[in-house]
C-alpha positions in Angstrom: 103.8 65.2 153.5 105.3 62.0 152.1 104.6 61.7 148.3 104.2 58.0 148.6 101.1 58.4 150.8 99.4 60.6 148.3 96.3 59.1 146.7 94.9 61.2 143.8 91.2 61.8 143.7 89.7 60.0 140.7 88.6 62.2 137.9 85.4 60.5 136.7 84.8 61.2 133.1 82.4 59.6 130.7 83.7 57.1 128.2 85.1 58.8 125.0 84.3 57.3 121.6 87.3 56.9 119.4 86.6 58.2 116.0 88.7 59.0 112.9 86.4 60.9 110.7 86.5 64.2 108.7 84.7 67.0 110.4 84.3 70.7 109.9 84.4 73.2 112.7 83.6 76.8 112.2 85.7 79.5 113.9 84.3 82.7 115.5 84.6 84.5 112.1 82.6 81.9 110.3 85.6 80.3 108.5 85.6 76.5 108.2 88.4 74.6 109.9 88.7 71.1 108.3 89.8 68.5 110.9 89.9 64.8 111.6 88.3 64.0 114.9 90.3 61.6 117.1 87.8 61.2 119.9 84.6 62.9 121.0 82.3 63.0 124.0 79.4 65.1 125.1 81.9 67.4 126.8 84.4 67.9 124.0 86.6 66.6 121.3 90.2 66.0 120.3 91.1 66.6 116.7 93.9 67.1 114.2 93.6 70.1 111.9 94.2 69.6 108.2 95.7 73.1 108.1 96.3 75.6 110.8 94.5 74.7 114.0 92.4 77.3 115.8 94.1 79.5 118.4 94.1 78.7 122.1 90.8 79.9 123.8 89.2 80.6 120.4 85.4 79.9 120.1 84.5 77.2 117.6 81.2 75.8 116.5 80.4 72.2 115.5 77.4 71.4 113.4 76.1 67.8 114.2 74.4 65.5 111.7 71.1 65.8 113.7 71.0 69.6 113.1 72.2 70.6 116.6 75.1 73.0 117.0 77.7 72.8 119.8 79.8 75.8 120.8 83.1 75.4 122.6 86.5 76.8 123.4 89.9 75.5 122.3 91.5 74.4 125.6 94.8 73.0 124.4 96.9 72.9 121.3 100.1 71.0 120.3 101.3 71.5 116.7 98.2 70.6 114.6 96.4 68.7 117.4 94.0 70.5 119.7 91.1 69.9 122.1 87.8 71.6 122.4 85.6 71.8 125.5 81.9 72.2 124.6 79.6 74.6 126.4 77.3 72.1 128.1 74.9 74.6 129.6 72.7 74.7 126.5 
């Protein structure tokens, strides 16, 4: 197969909202993880930890201003930057 003929399938994702705000996630042990959110969508967030970031595949919880809680898994990590994929089934 000739690479030049390859046409990638578009990965349609919702628009992410760029944010730069302080936020607190809670890890699976209940410890708070202070972070600055870089962008957020209904499916996840990208953040910079103000200390040690959560481990890869760790479960974290985000408490939203409206009282809802979102649970998710840390899907990637690079130094103090990391990304969380929310559990969208609930």
